C-alpha positions as CSV (number, residue, x, y, z in Angstrom):
1,M,-36.7,-35.3,7.2
2,S,-38.1,-36.5,10.5
3,E,-41.8,-36.8,11.3
4,M,-43.4,-34.2,13.5
5,P,-44.5,-35.4,17.0
6,E,-48.3,-36.0,17.0
7,S,-48.6,-33.3,19.7
8,E,-47.4,-30.6,17.2
9,I,-50.0,-31.6,14.5
10,L,-53.5,-30.1,14.7
11,H,-56.4,-32.1,13.5
12,R,-59.6,-30.4,12.4
13,E,-62.6,-31.1,10.1
14,V,-64.1,-29.0,7.4
15,D,-67.6,-29.2,5.9
16,T,-67.3,-31.0,2.6
17,D,-70.6,-29.4,1.5
18,A,-69.5,-25.9,2.2
19,T,-69.8,-23.4,-0.6
20,N,-66.2,-22.2,-0.3
21,P,-63.8,-24.6,1.6
22,A,-60.9,-22.2,1.1
23,V,-62.7,-19.7,3.3
24,E,-63.1,-22.4,6.0
25,I,-59.4,-23.1,5.9
26,A,-58.5,-19.4,6.0
27,E,-60.9,-18.9,9.0
28,L,-59.4,-21.9,10.7
29,V,-55.8,-20.5,10.3
30,A,-56.9,-17.0,11.4
31,K,-58.5,-18.4,14.5
32,L,-55.3,-20.4,15.3
33,E,-53.2,-17.3,14.8
34,G,-55.5,-14.9,16.6
35,K,-56.0,-12.8,13.5
36,D,-58.8,-11.7,11.3
37,T,-59.0,-13.4,7.9
38,T,-58.3,-10.0,6.3
39,E,-54.8,-10.0,7.8
40,L,-54.0,-13.3,5.9
41,S,-52.8,-13.8,2.3
42,T,-55.5,-14.9,-0.1
43,M,-56.1,-18.6,-0.3
44,Y,-56.4,-18.4,-4.1
45,E,-52.7,-17.7,-4.4
46,C,-52.0,-21.1,-2.6
47,V,-54.5,-23.5,-4.0
48,D,-56.1,-21.8,-7.0
49,G,-59.6,-23.3,-6.6
50,V,-58.4,-26.9,-6.2
51,L,-60.2,-27.3,-2.8
52,D,-63.5,-26.4,-4.5
53,N,-63.0,-29.2,-7.0
54,L,-62.0,-31.7,-4.3
55,F,-65.4,-31.4,-2.6
56,S,-67.7,-30.5,-5.5
57,N,-66.4,-33.2,-7.8
58,P,-64.8,-35.7,-5.4
59,P,-63.0,-38.7,-6.7
60,K,-64.3,-42.2,-5.8
61,P,-63.8,-42.9,-2.0
62,D,-61.3,-45.6,-2.8
63,A,-59.1,-43.0,-4.5
64,Q,-58.4,-41.4,-1.0
65,M,-57.3,-38.1,-2.6
66,Q,-55.6,-35.5,-0.5
67,I,-54.2,-32.0,-1.1
68,K,-51.1,-30.7,0.6
69,F,-50.1,-27.1,0.5
70,S,-48.4,-24.3,2.5
71,Y,-50.5,-21.4,3.8
72,E,-49.3,-18.7,6.1
73,T,-47.1,-20.6,8.6
74,Y,-48.7,-24.0,8.2
75,R,-48.3,-27.1,6.1
76,I,-51.9,-28.2,5.5
77,T,-53.2,-31.6,4.3
78,I,-56.8,-31.9,3.4
79,E,-58.4,-35.3,2.8
80,Q,-61.5,-35.7,0.5
81,N,-63.5,-36.7,3.6
82,G,-62.9,-33.2,5.2
83,T,-60.2,-34.2,7.6
84,V,-57.6,-31.4,7.9
85,R,-54.1,-31.8,9.4
86,L,-52.1,-28.6,10.1
87,V,-48.4,-28.5,11.0
88,K,-46.9,-25.2,12.1
89,T,-43.8,-24.5,10.1
90,G,-42.7,-21.1,11.3
């Protein structure tokens, strides 16, 4: 599998202190797609609360944990420092 050109990868940041990081990701995707969040599938079906744990009980910084998952038409990678990488897949 070849790497995506950097120009096709979107980089964003999320607030690691946010109450519900899954909502932030859904809002980000909705904005990118020009939709309302109510038009998207629920984030719970994709990550089942894992994002909440990444930020509320983060591993030590040297663990450099990241979560990768597909949501809507994006492959999303979230680092424990709040960096988000989105790759449009469809």
